[in-house]
C-alpha positions as CSV (number, residue, x, y, z in Angstrom):
1,X,73.1,96.7,96.8
2,X,76.0,94.8,96.5
3,X,79.7,97.6,95.9
4,X,82.9,97.5,96.0
5,X,86.3,100.2,97.2
6,X,89.4,99.0,96.3
7,X,92.6,101.4,97.5
8,X,95.9,101.4,96.5
9,X,99.3,101.0,97.8
10,X,101.4,103.6,99.4
11,X,104.0,104.5,96.9
12,X,107.3,106.6,97.6
13,X,108.4,110.1,97.3
14,X,109.8,109.6,94.3
15,X,107.2,107.2,93.2
16,X,104.1,110.1,93.5
17,X,105.5,113.1,91.8
18,X,107.0,111.2,89.1
19,X,104.9,112.9,85.6
20,X,105.5,109.6,83.9
21,X,103.4,107.4,86.8
22,X,99.6,107.5,86.3
23,X,98.1,108.1,90.0
24,X,98.0,105.2,92.3
25,X,93.9,104.2,91.7
26,X,95.2,104.2,88.1
27,X,98.2,101.5,88.4
28,X,98.5,97.9,88.2
29,X,95.3,96.4,87.8
30,X,93.3,98.2,89.6
31,X,91.5,100.2,86.3
32,X,90.5,97.1,84.8
33,X,89.5,95.2,87.7
34,X,86.8,98.2,88.3
35,X,85.9,97.9,84.7
36,X,85.6,93.9,85.5
37,X,83.3,94.6,88.1
38,X,81.6,97.4,87.1
39,X,80.8,94.9,84.1
40,X,79.0,92.2,86.7
41,X,76.9,94.9,88.4
42,X,78.7,95.6,90.8
43,X,79.5,99.4,91.4
44,X,83.7,100.3,92.4
45,X,85.5,103.0,93.5
46,X,89.0,103.4,93.8
47,X,89.5,106.3,96.1
48,X,92.3,108.0,95.5
49,X,95.1,109.4,98.8
50,X,96.5,112.8,97.8
51,X,99.9,112.4,99.7
52,X,99.9,109.2,100.2
53,X,103.4,108.5,100.6
54,X,103.3,110.0,103.8
55,X,100.5,107.4,105.0
56,X,99.2,110.3,107.0
57,X,96.3,107.9,108.4
58,X,93.5,111.0,109.0
59,X,93.7,111.6,105.2
60,X,93.5,107.7,103.5
61,X,90.5,107.8,106.9
62,X,89.3,111.4,105.1
63,X,89.0,110.0,101.3
64,X,87.8,106.5,102.5
65,X,84.9,107.1,104.1
66,X,83.3,109.3,101.6
67,X,81.9,105.8,100.3
68,X,79.4,103.9,101.7
69,X,80.5,101.1,103.3
70,X,78.0,98.4,105.0
71,X,77.2,94.5,104.9
72,X,77.9,94.5,101.1
73,X,80.7,96.2,100.3
74,X,83.8,94.1,99.0
75,X,86.4,95.7,100.6
76,X,90.0,95.1,98.2
77,X,93.1,96.4,99.3
78,X,96.9,96.9,97.7
79,X,99.7,96.9,99.8
80,X,99.3,99.9,102.1
81,X,95.6,99.9,101.3
82,X,95.1,96.1,102.4
83,X,96.9,97.1,105.9
84,X,94.4,100.3,106.0
85,X,91.6,98.0,105.8
86,X,93.1,95.2,108.2
87,X,93.5,98.5,111.0
88,X,90.1,99.8,109.7
89,X,87.8,97.0,111.0
90,X,90.0,96.3,114.0
91,X,88.8,100.2,115.4
92,X,85.4,99.5,113.4
93,X,83.9,96.6,115.8
94,X,80.7,97.3,114.9
95,X,80.9,97.9,110.9
96,X,80.2,94.4,108.4
97,X,80.8,94.1,105.6
98,X,81.0,91.0,102.4
99,X,84.3,89.6,101.4
100,X,88.1,91.4,101.8
101,X,90.3,91.0,99.4
102,X,94.2,91.9,100.8
103,X,96.7,92.1,98.6
104,X,100.3,91.8,99.5
105,X,99.1,93.3,102.5
106,X,101.8,95.2,104.5
107,X,101.5,96.6,107.9
108,X,104.7,97.8,108.3
109,X,105.7,95.3,110.9
110,X,109.8,96.6,111.7
111,X,108.4,100.2,111.7
112,X,110.6,101.3,109.3
113,X,108.2,104.0,106.8
114,X,104.5,104.2,108.8
115,X,104.6,107.7,111.1
116,X,102.4,105.5,113.0
117,X,100.3,105.0,110.5
118,X,99.8,101.3,111.8
119,X,101.3,102.4,115.5
120,X,98.4,103.2,117.4
121,X,96.1,99.9,116.6
122,X,96.1,96.3,117.7
123,X,94.9,94.2,114.4
124,X,91.2,92.7,115.7
125,X,92.0,88.7,115.5
126,X,88.2,88.3,115.0
127,X,87.9,90.8,112.6
128,X,86.5,88.3,109.5
129,X,84.1,87.1,111.8
130,X,82.5,90.3,110.7
131,X,83.0,89.5,107.1
132,X,81.8,86.8,104.7
133,X,85.6,85.8,104.8
134,X,88.7,87.4,104.4
135,X,91.9,86.2,101.7
136,X,95.1,86.8,101.6
137,X,96.5,86.9,98.1
138,X,100.0,86.3,98.5
139,X,103.9,86.1,96.5
140,X,106.5,83.6,97.0
141,X,108.8,86.7,96.6
142,X,107.0,89.5,97.3
143,X,109.5,92.2,99.9
144,X,110.0,90.6,103.0
145,X,108.1,92.8,105.2
146,X,105.5,91.9,103.5
147,X,106.0,87.7,103.5
148,X,106.7,89.1,107.5
149,X,103.1,90.5,108.2
150,X,101.2,88.1,106.3
151,X,102.8,85.4,108.6
152,X,102.0,87.9,111.5
153,X,98.4,87.8,110.0
154,X,97.7,83.9,109.4
155,X,99.9,83.3,112.9
156,X,97.0,85.1,114.9
157,X,93.6,86.0,112.8
158,X,91.3,83.9,112.9
159,X,89.6,82.2,109.8
160,X,91.9,83.5,107.0
161,X,91.5,82.1,103.4
162,X,95.2,82.3,102.8
163,X,95.8,82.0,98.4
164,X,100.3,81.7,97.3
165,X,101.1,82.7,94.1
166,X,104.7,81.7,92.5
167,X,106.6,84.9,91.3
168,X,104.2,87.5,91.6
169,X,106.3,89.6,93.2
170,X,104.2,92.7,95.1
171,X,101.6,92.3,92.4
172,X,103.0,95.6,90.5
173,X,102.8,95.9,86.6
174,X,106.2,95.6,86.5
175,X,105.7,92.2,88.4
176,X,102.9,90.9,86.5
177,X,104.2,91.9,83.2
178,X,99.8,93.0,82.4
179,X,97.3,95.1,84.0
180,X,94.5,92.0,84.3
181,X,94.4,90.5,87.4
182,X,91.7,87.2,86.7
183,X,92.7,85.3,90.0
184,X,91.2,88.4,92.1
185,X,88.6,88.7,89.7
186,X,87.7,85.7,90.2
187,X,87.9,84.9,94.1
188,X,85.9,88.6,94.0
189,X,83.0,86.8,92.4
190,X,82.8,83.2,93.9
191,X,80.0,83.1,95.5
């Protein structure tokens, strides 16, 4: 049976502990997309990574591996969550999944923040061959480290589908001015 996992990004420490900010899996478009997928009979998990600002690979991995991931699993990631899926699929070379949608993927290309989160692996340039398609959602006005990550992926990785948006920023509520993301829902549901 088809299922989905939506993985949030990595906030700053200040954002993570801000009592006015919802937990990361409840921000932006994530709850809306989860609800829409459930209405399409796709059970959808939204793991909540504790201390996600710290970007500790073992902590992220433990949270994600609580869920069944297999040939009918749709993987969706935002920012660090998208980078997580790239690393996860690069390391797990025998794993086959359904679609993978990377929203504003971030791999910390300048090695400024991750404390080895992305240092210890090579991108498997052929990881899309073990999926039913990998799509990148990119905004022309996102932060430079995301734009650089997208350039690296598009130059090196085979068979990526690319969708560029104008003025969507980092695909956050503050950029989109809504918690709805119909373009993403449409991409998930395309047969």
